[in-house]
N, C-alpha and C positions, 0 to 999 in steps of 0.2 A: 498404522499410518494415520495421521490427522485428516479428517474429511473437512474440506473448507467449502463454504457456500458464498457466491457473490451477493453482495448486498450494497445498497445505496448509503447505508449507515456509515458514517465517517469514524475512523479509528479514535478511541478514547484514551489509549494508552500507548507508550513508546514500543517500538518494535518494528520488525520487518513485515511488509504486507504486499500482496499482489494488489495492483491496481490496473483496471482496463477503462478506456474512455468510452464514450457512448457511440462513436463512429465506427464503422466496420473497418476503416483503414488504420485504426489504432492497435497495435500489438500490445498484449499485457506486459506490465513491468513489475519487478520487485523493487520496492522503494522502503528506505528506513524512515520512519516517522519519530521525531525526537519528543523529549519530555514536554515541550511547550507547544507541540502540534504543528511542527513545520517539517517538510521533507525537500530533498533536492533532486531536481529532475536530471536525466543524464547530461544534459548540456551545462550543468553546474548552477542554473537559476534555482532559487529557494522559493517556496510557496506555502502558504498556510493551508492545512488539510481542509478547513471549512470553506475554501474558495474553489475547491475542485468540483468538476462535474464528471461523474463517472462511477464506477463500482469498485468495492474493496473486498478483500478476503484476507483473513489473518486475525491475530498476529501468527507468524510462522514459528513453529517450534524447531530450534536448531537440532541438527542430527546429533546422536550420542557418540561418545568416543568408543572405538572398539577395543 
């Protein structure tokens, strides 16, 4: 299993990432970052990765087929 570490470094490649906000009331989310550096919040709003405040972990490796 891949070991991930939380970091304030922003994603530099497309893929799925864990993200968590800086506040204690923010639950971690899994978000897809596209090739141009944007992702979509659960409410449908898009945002540039560079404008986020929080920590990232990833990219996530998809599971293998059995």
